[in-house]
C-alpha positions in Angstrom: -20.1 13.2 -4.6 -19.8 14.7 -8.1 -17.2 17.3 -8.7 -17.7 20.1 -11.1 -14.4 20.4 -13.0 -13.8 24.1 -12.8 -10.0 23.9 -12.2 -7.3 24.2 -14.7 -5.2 21.0 -15.2 -2.0 21.2 -13.1 1.0 19.3 -14.7 2.9 16.8 -12.4 5.9 18.3 -10.6 9.1 16.2 -10.7 8.5 14.9 -7.2 5.0 13.8 -8.1 6.3 11.8 -11.1 8.9 10.2 -8.8 6.3 9.1 -6.2 4.0 7.9 -8.9 6.7 5.7 -10.4 7.7 4.3 -7.0 4.2 3.5 -6.0 3.6 1.8 -9.4 6.6 -0.4 -8.9 5.3 -1.5 -5.4 1.6 -2.0 -5.9 -0.6 -2.7 -2.9 -3.2 -5.5 -3.1 -6.7 -4.3 -2.4 -7.7 -5.0 1.1 -4.2 -5.0 2.6 -5.0 -4.5 6.3 -1.7 -3.3 7.8 0.8 -0.7 6.9 4.2 -1.7 5.5 7.4 -0.1 6.8 8.6 0.0 3.2 5.4 1.4 1.8 4.2 4.5 3.6 1.2 5.0 1.3 -0.5 2.1 2.9 -2.5 3.4 5.8 -2.8 1.3 9.0 -6.2 0.4 10.6 -6.0 3.3 13.1 -3.5 5.8 14.5 -2.0 9.1 13.5 0.5 9.2 10.7 2.5 12.4 9.7 4.1 12.9 6.3 6.5 15.8 5.8 9.8 16.8 4.2 8.9 18.0 0.7 7.4 21.4 -0.2 5.0 19.4 -2.4 3.8 17.3 0.4 0.3 19.0 0.7 -0.3 18.0 -2.9 1.3 14.6 -2.8 -1.5 13.4 -0.6 -3.5 12.8 -3.8 -1.2 9.8 -4.5 -2.3 8.1 -1.2 -5.9 8.1 -2.3 -6.3 5.6 -5.1 -5.1 2.5 -3.2 -7.5 3.2 -0.3 -10.4 4.1 -2.7 -9.9 0.9 -4.8 -9.8 -1.1 -1.6 -13.3 0.2 -0.8 -12.5 2.7 1.8 -14.3 6.0 2.0 -12.0 8.9 2.6 -12.7 12.2 4.3 -10.2 15.0 3.4 -9.8 18.2 5.3 -7.8 20.3 2.9 -6.1 23.2 4.7 -3.6 23.6 1.9 -6.4 24.2 -0.7 -4.6 21.9 -3.1 -7.3 19.3 -3.9 -7.4 18.6 -7.6 -10.5 16.8 -8.9 -9.0 16.4 -12.4 -6.1 14.5 -10.9 -8.5 12.2 -9.1 -10.4 11.7 -12.3 -7.1 10.8 -14.1 -6.2 8.3 -11.4 -9.6 6.6 -12.0 -9.1 6.4 -15.8 -5.6 5.0 -15.3 -7.1 2.2 -13.2 -10.0 1.5 -15.6 -12.7 2.5 -13.1 -15.3 5.3 -13.5 -14.4 8.6 -11.9 -17.8 8.5 -10.3 -16.7 5.5 -8.2 -13.8 7.5 -6.7 -16.1 10.6 -6.2 -18.7 8.5 -4.3 -16.0 7.4 -1.8 -14.4 10.8 -1.3 -15.5 13.9 0.5 -13.4 17.1 0.7 -13.9 20.1 3.0 -11.6 23.1 2.7 -10.2 25.4 5.3 -8.6 28.7 4.6 -7.6 29.7 8.2 -6.3 27.8 11.2 -9.6 28.5 13.0 -11.6 27.0 10.1 -9.4 23.9 10.2 -9.9 23.5 14.0 -13.6 23.9 13.5 -13.7 21.2 10.9 -11.9 18.9 13.2 -14.3 19.7 16.0 -17.2 18.8 13.7 -15.8 15.4 12.8 -18.4 13.5 14.8 -21.2 15.2 12.7 -19.2 14.8 9.5 -18.6 11.1 10.1 -22.3 10.5 10.9 -23.2 11.9 7.5 -20.3 10.2 5.7 -18.9 7.2 7.6 -15.3 7.4 6.3 -12.7 4.7 6.8 -9.8 7.2 6.9 -9.2 10.9 7.4 -6.6 12.9 5.6 -5.6 16.4 6.6 -3.3 18.9 4.8 -1.5 22.0 6.0 -1.5 21.1 9.7 0.2 22.8 11.5 1.1 25.0 8.5 -2.0 27.1 8.7 -1.2 27.9 12.4 2.0 29.7 11.3 0.0 32.6 9.9 1.6 35.8 11.3 -1.7 37.6 11.0 -2.9 35.4 13.8 -1.5 36.2 17.3 0.7 33.4 18.6 -1.5 32.8 21.7 -4.6 32.4 19.6 -2.8 30.2 17.1 -1.4 28.1 19.9 -4.8 27.6 21.6 -6.4 26.7 18.3 -3.7 24.3 17.5 -4.0 22.5 20.8 -7.7 22.1 20.3 -7.0 20.7 16.8 -4.4 18.3 18.2 -6.9 17.0 20.8 -9.5 16.3 18.1 -6.9 14.4 16.1 -5.9 12.4 19.1 -9.5 11.3 19.7 -10.4 10.4 16.1 -7.1 8.6 15.5 -8.3 6.0 18.0 -11.2 5.2 15.7 -9.7 5.3 12.2 -6.4 6.0 10.4 -5.5 9.7 10.2 -2.9 11.0 7.8 -1.5 14.5 8.1 0.5 16.0 5.2 2.6 19.0 6.2 5.1 21.4 4.7 5.8 22.8 8.1 9.5 22.4 8.0 9.8 24.7 5.1 8.9 27.6 7.4 11.2 29.6 9.6 9.1 30.5 12.6 9.2 30.0 16.4 5.9 28.1 15.9 7.8 25.1 14.7 7.1 23.7 18.2 3.6 23.1 16.8 5.0 20.6 14.3 7.2 19.0 17.0 4.1 18.6 19.2 2.3 17.0 16.2 5.2 14.6 15.5 5.3 13.7 19.2 1.6 12.8 19.2 1.9 10.8 16.0 2.2 7.0 16.0 4.0 7.1 12.6 6.2 9.8 11.1 7.5 9.6 7.6 10.0 12.0 6.0 10.1 12.4 2.3 13.2 13.9 0.5 14.3 14.2 -3.1 17.9 13.2 -3.7 20.3 15.0 -6.1 19.7 12.4 -8.7 15.9 13.2 -8.4 15.1 9.9 -6.8 12.7 9.9 -3.9 13.8 8.8 -0.5 11.5 8.2 2.4 12.4 7.2 5.9 10.2 6.1 8.8 11.3 8.2 11.8 8.8 6.9 14.2 6.6 3.8 14.3 4.7 2.8 17.5 1.5 1.0 18.1 -1.6 3.2 18.7 -3.7 2.6 21.9 -6.6 0.1 21.7 -9.2 1.1 19.2 -12.3 3.0 20.4 -15.7 2.5 18.9 -17.3 5.9 19.3 -16.4 9.6 19.2 -18.3 12.0 21.5 -20.1 15.1 20.2 -21.8 16.5 23.2 -25.1 14.6 23.8 -24.7 12.7 20.5 -22.4 9.8 19.8 -21.2 8.6 16.4 -20.4 5.0 15.7 -17.4 4.4 13.4 -17.5 1.1 11.6 -14.2 -0.9 11.6 -11.9 -0.4 8.6 -10.7 -3.7 7.2 
């Protein structure tokens, strides 16, 4: 996939600089198979991981991409926060001495602007994964998009439950990472985030201390169920290759 760079460059926010420094100080060897409790940016082989705590979280997902891409994983990103920055990905590639085209080939991005669009993208995962056999899925702004007050609560709740069901199924096939700023909102719909965290196998909270250092804590870490091999899409079935 080749991106047309039509976006203005966005400078790093302080939290991004902190995370970049922390990750640089704790590099992950290519091909690392398992997640580390001290290194949340290493995705496990399967299961649902949720990252939250910082308002910048929907943008910080970029920093989880280079390790996986360098290890040879293909990544599918469903960007509900509309924060994907192709120039930042190109810069990551240059910093690591690899062509930007290599990262582009291993990355696909689909955007959603409403909760219904995000649910529909999740419903289409079998088809998307047939066309692009990703080794990991990243999702931003879930359940943030479902907090939209222009959407009636009953409709938002029904759409969120459908989305959660799709995440549950795909997380048995490959690692799924959700990046959320949900806790920055004051809304009765916070129960959506609690339901997501309850469903997750791993939950990480990121916070920035007063001295501007970054703290992250693993609030939940449990084993996912046995891996599945296929995801159903009506009469079709999509095989997901193992991610080593």
